[in-house]
N, C-alpha and C positions, 0 to 999 in steps of 0.2 A: 417153675417154670420148669419146662419138658422144651429141650430143643434139638433137635435132629440135623446132625450135620448129610450133608449131602455132596456128595463130588464126583468127580470122571476126568479122563483124560480131555484133552481137547476135537471133536468134532463125535464126542459121547453122546451127548443126547441133552447134557446136564438143565438146558432152559425149556427144551418140549417137558418132562418132567416136573421142573419146578411152576411152570405151568398147569400142569392138572391138580398139583394141588392148589395151587392157589385157586383154580377151580369150585376147588372144593371146601372154601374159606379156609384157607391157612397161609396165617403170614408169613411170605419170606423175606429172609435179608443176605442182602445178595454181598460178600466180599469184593467183587470187583468193582461195586458198585462204590461202597466203602474207601475203596482203592485209587480210584479218582477225586473222592471226594477231600480227600486227604493231601492232593496235589491241584489243588482250586487255585485261581485265579488270587493271588492274594494270602496267600495261606503261607504259612510259616513254612512249613516241608518245602515249596517250591522254591523261597529266598534260597534257605538253604542249599537246592537243587543247582540255583543260578549260580550260587555263588562258589561248589566244590567243580562244577563240571563247567561252566562258562555260559556267556548270552544264546549260544546256539541251542541248545535245550529250549531255547525257550520261541513260541512263535513270533509273530507280529502283532496278534492281538494280544499276547500277554499268557497262551495258554500253556502250558508242558507239551513241548515238541516229543510225541513217545517216541514215536520212530525213530530221530533221532538217539536218542538216549537206550534206545535197544539195541542200536549201531553199538554204542561205545561199549553199551558195559557185556554185550554176549561173549565176548572170548575172555573177560578181566573179572576175572574172582573175586581180586581185593576192591575194586570197582561196586560187584556185583554185593559183597560182602557192606560197603559202606550205606548204600541206596537201604538197601534192608532193613540196618539198623534204626535209619534215619525216618524209614514209612513204617516197620511193621509195631510200630505201640500207638503209633497216630490211630492208624488201620483197627486195631484191636480196639479201641478207645472208639471209635465211631458204631464197630459192630457192637459193642456190648450193650451202649447207648442205643441202639436200634431196637435190640433185643429186648432191653427194660420197659419200650415202650410196646412192644406188642402183648395186644389180650386173644390170643383167639388160643384154640383148647392144646396145641403145639407149636411151636416156632420154628423154623428151617432156617438155616445155615447155610448157604450155597456157598460153593467156595471150592475152586478148582485146582488149590493148593491147601485142600484145610486140613492134610495128614504133614504134608512137609512144613510150615509156619507150624505149628502148633494149634489152630484153632481148633482141633478135634476135642481139645482138652476144653470149651466151651459147650460141647454136644454131650449130652445122656444116649442118644444114639448116633451111629454112623450107618448112610445111603451110597452105595458106589454105586454109579450110572456106568454099567461093563459093555464094551465092546471091543471087538474085532479088530486091528489095527488099521487091515484092510478096510472096514467102513471108517472110520476114524478118519484118512487119509484122503477118501474120497470126499468125505461129508466135510471137512473142511476145509479143504482146498478149492470144491466148491463156494461155498458158501464167504471164504474170505477171498477168494480169486484170487488166492496166492499160487507160490507149483506144489506139487506133491513132494518135492527135495524139504519145500522149505516144512512143508506139517511135517516132514518126518526126522526134521534135525528136532521140531520143539519137541516129539512124542521120546526122541532119545536122553531130552535135557530132564523131562518129568521123572516122575517116580514111577521105578519099573509098575506094570498093572498089577503081576504075578505077585509085588509084594503090598499092593490096595488091596489087594482081594484077603488077602492073610489078615488087613488089620480091621478091615471094613465088620460091621455087625452082619449088616445084608445088603446081599448084590442084587441091585436089578440086570439083564440083559435087553440092550437094547437091539438085538438085531433080527426083532417080527416088524408084525405090521401096528400101528399108533394104535388101533383099536385091542393088538393083545397086548400091546405097552401100559394102555387106561385102565385096562383090567386087573394087572399086576397092580400097579398105585393106586386103585381103586382097595384093594387086600390088602399092602401094605398098612394105607392110610387108617385101615380100621384096628387092626394092631398097634397103631404108634397111639388111636382114642386110647386103646384101654391099657396102654404101658403107663401114658399120662395120666389118667386118673387111677390109675398106684401112687402117682409122687407122691 
């Protein structure tokens, strides 16, 4: 199985890119969705989180109160580490199962923290969706309806763009039109088909 890891900072356009790949009949496994599954109502991880942080991180309907949890761990490194130790193995397990179920010519693993979490080790090749910070801030604040300041803080907390560029095998720039991005994706898709055939 040939796995392509796709990553990029907030507001870079990862979803647009993976939608293009999806239109080309390539399965997409999303680490964000896997991380939501790991803390579903009734899951062992959610029970551990409630035991550790208290009932204020649980909504009335029994779901995780993500916003509250984010507020609690935002500047507490030890709490963040505790949460990552709990969740990462479970998320990895879900990702591995979903990758194993895929039967397209190659499979995409899309993850905003592909390099930071070591999920890149599951990939044969990595693709970074790159965009300058100005674009990132504008797109993400519009999409998420939050202040530009908040988006700036998220960007600063993520791995620097320059580091991601160095780590990625391929980089696709998303600062032009959708049409030009689509052309770049089709070209990359053809090269991934060749690479997966060689594997």
